[in-house]
N, C-alpha and C positions, 0 to 999 in steps of 0.2 A: 158743591155750593159755590156760587159766584158771589163774592163780596165786592162791592163797588165803593171805593173810597174817593173822597173829594180830591181834586187836583189843586184846589185853593187852600184847603187845610188837610194835608195828606194823612193825618191820623184820624180823621173823622169818617166813620162809616155812614154812608148815605142810604144805600139800597143793597138788597141781596136777592138772588134768584136761587131757588131750591127746586131740583127736578125730581119727578116721581121715581126715576131710575136710581136715585141716591138713597131711597128709603130702605133701611136695614136696621132692625132692632129699634131702639129709642135713640133719637138724635135731638138734642136741644139746638134749634136752628138760630133763634135770636140770641144775641149776647145777653147775659144776666142783667146788665145795667139798663136795658131798654124797657120802656113802658109796655110796649107790645111784645108779648112772648108767644113763641110758637115752637112746638116739638113735633117731630114725625115719629109714629110708633107703628111698627109692623108686628102684628100679633097673630097668634094661631088659635084655632078652635080649642076652647076649654080654658084659655088663659083668662085671668082676672087680676084684680088688685084689691086692696082694702077699700071698702066703702068709706067715703069721707065727705066732709064739707070744708069750705074754705073760711079762714079767719078774716073778719073785716079789719082792714088796715086803712089808716089815713094816708092817702096818696096825693101828691101834688104832681100834676103833669103840666108841662109847659109847651107842648106841641102835640098836634094830632099825628099819630102814626097809622099807617094803613097797609093792609095786605090784600092781595088778590089771589084767589085759588081758582084755576081754570077747571071747570067741570066738563065742558064740551066745547069744541071749536079751537080757535087759536087767537092769541092776542099779541100784538107788538107793544112792548113797553117802551116809553120814551122817558128816560131818566135824566134829570137835570142836576148840575152841580150847584154849590152855594151861590155862585155868580150868575145863575140862570142859563148857563151854556149846557148843551146836550152832552152827557158824559157816557151814555150807553143806550143800546136799543135791542135788548134781547127779545126773543120770541118765546112765548109760553104756550105749551101744548097741554092736553088734559092731564090733570094730576100735578102739574107744575104750579109753583106759587112765587109771588114776588112780595117783598117787604120794603116799605119806604120808612126810614127813621127820620131823615132830614133831606132837604133838597126838594126840588119839584118833580112832578111826574105827570104823564099823560098816557093814554092807552088808545091804540088803534085796533079795532076789531077786524080780524082778517077773514072771518067766515060767517055766513048767515047762521042764525040760531046759536051763536056762541053764548055759553052760560058761565058766569063767574060768581063766586061768593066773595064779597068784600067785607073785610074785618077792619075795624077802626077803633082806636081808643076813644073813650067817651068821658064825660057826657057830651052829647052833641048840642051846642047852644045856638045853632043856626049858621047858615053860610057866611054871614057877615062877620062872625066871630071865629070862623074856622079856617078860611083860606084867602089867599091873595092870588089873583089870576096873573099868569105870565103871558107875554106876547108869544104866541105859538109860532115858532120858527121851524117846526118839524114838517111843514107842508111845502 
């Protein structure tokens, strides 16, 4: 797992990249204190777990957090620090995922017919309440 910390606030986790090749058993990928949670689970035929449902909890979120999971193709992530400078540019292949907790991000699709699943904390209240656009200096 590649954890990308801010250079401006060195204790602040901004982004992470988790690779398909790292999946083994159960791994909690996102830190417990983040709103967006993710785990990888490698399971074998016949395995199961107790049927369950989740308890409704009052949650306050102060930022939208986002994850991309590449299904097909490849994607170049452009991750930004808190001061809007580019901090990392990893490439995601099928089965790899990225998570953004803070800082900016952009994605460049590297192959035709690339398919990703995007996960994001909600509720979604419209673009004007969700994001601020950065000057794209990646081109």
